[in-house]
N, C-alpha and C positions, 0 to 999 in steps of 0.2 A: 502493500499500499504506501510506503513511504518512496519506493521508487516511481510508483506509476505517478503519484502527486508533484515528486521532483521533475519528472518528464514533463508533466503538463506546466509545471512553472517556466522551465526552458525552452521548450518546444512549443509554438504557438501554431498548432495546425490548423490551417485556413480553411475552414468547413465550407462545403458546397452551398452554395445561392441556392438550389433548387431542393427540393425535399426528397430524401433518399428514401428509394422504393426497392423492394427486391421482387423483380420482375422477372421475365422469361429472358430478358436481355441482359439483366443485370447478375444473374443467378450466378453464371460462371465465374463471375468476378468476385462477388459478395460472398456465395455462401459456403466457399472454404475457408474463408476470415473468419465468417461469423461462427462456424461450426469450432474452429480452433479456439475463439474467444470464449465460448460458450463451455467447453471442456475445462479451458484454463479456469476461468471463473467458478466452474463447480467445483473443480478440485481443490482450489484453494478456499473456498467458503466451506467445503465439507471439513476439510483437514484443520484449519485455525480457527473455523467456527467465527468468521467475521461476515459481516453483512456482504452479500453478493454485490447489490445496489452501488456500493463504493467502489467496486473492480467492472459491473456490468457498463457504468457509463463512460468511463475512460477507453475501456474496450470497444464500445459502439463507435466512438468518435475515432478512434485508432483504425477499425477494420470498415468502415464506411465513410468517413469524413461528414458525418451527420452534425448539424448545430448541437451544440450542449443542452439548450431547452428541449430539443426533439430527442436526443439520448436521455435525458433525465424522464421524458415521459414514458418512452419505450420501457426503460428500465424499471420504473415503478409500475408499468402494466404487467410485466413479466414476474418481477417480486411480489406483486399483489397476488396472482394465480397461484405461486409457488407457496406462498404466506397462507393462503385460505385453505389449500391442500393440506399443507401441515398442521395448520390449526385444528382443521375437523379431526385428522387423526389423533392430536393430543388430547382434544377434548373429548372424542371417543373412549380414548383410553382411562378418561376420569382426570387426567394430570394439569388442569386446569384450575387456579383459583381465581374464581369470578369477579370476586371484588377487586383484588389486584388489577385483574384484565380490564375491568371497567374504567378504574382511575389511569391505567396507561392509556386506554383509546381517548378517553376525555382530552387529556393531555395531547396527545396526538392529533386530535381533531383541531386543536387551538395551534398546534406549531404547523401543521399543514398549511392553515388559512395564513400564518404569520409568513410562513416560507412563500406560498403561492404571492404573496402581496410583494415580498422582499425581490421575488424573481421579476417580479411583471415590473417593478421599478428599476432593475438593472437591466433587463432584457435587450436594450439598446446599448449596453456598454458591455461587451462579450468578453471582453478580457478580464474586467472586474468580476463578473459572475465567473470565470473560469479561475481566477486568482483565488477567489473566495471557496470554490469547491477544490481547487487543489490544497488550499491549507487546512480545509476539514480530513480531506484524505490523508494527509500526512499525519496530523493531530491523531486520528483514529489508529493510524499505523503506530504510533510511538505508545499509544494507550496499549494497545495490543502486546507489542514489543515489552513492554514494562508490566504488564498484567503478567505475562510467561516469566518473566525473567525473576519477577516477585515469588511465583509460585515455584519457579524452580529451586530458588534460594532457600525457599522454606522447607523444602523436602530433605535439605541436605542438612 
């Protein structure tokens, strides 16, 4: 995550001005890249337990050249589908504390509205939005590293 965030800060990919679509004509170019990014994100998410969205967004930008806002929307939809299916599985297993879940959902609704508002305000300033996203990805990466290191040191 730290490397991906740093890459986003250093390299300023120029997104396509037109919407990226997976069509019969673009499949030969996009499909191998998207599958490779998908496998990589899945492996990292499953192994490290980190949020796939932090990796899907830069992966989509890298693989397709789509704009950051389009990558965020595409990632949110994919993560929502994975999340709903996983949540249903955990709920069916009785592993959900519904009171805590309700509080997290309430906070998530507020955060989503605030984030969408901020995204709309920064939408025309692509570099600012990209820099903020990269900083969040780097911060999350350092958090994962710190948590892992603390756990490793505690076991010794």
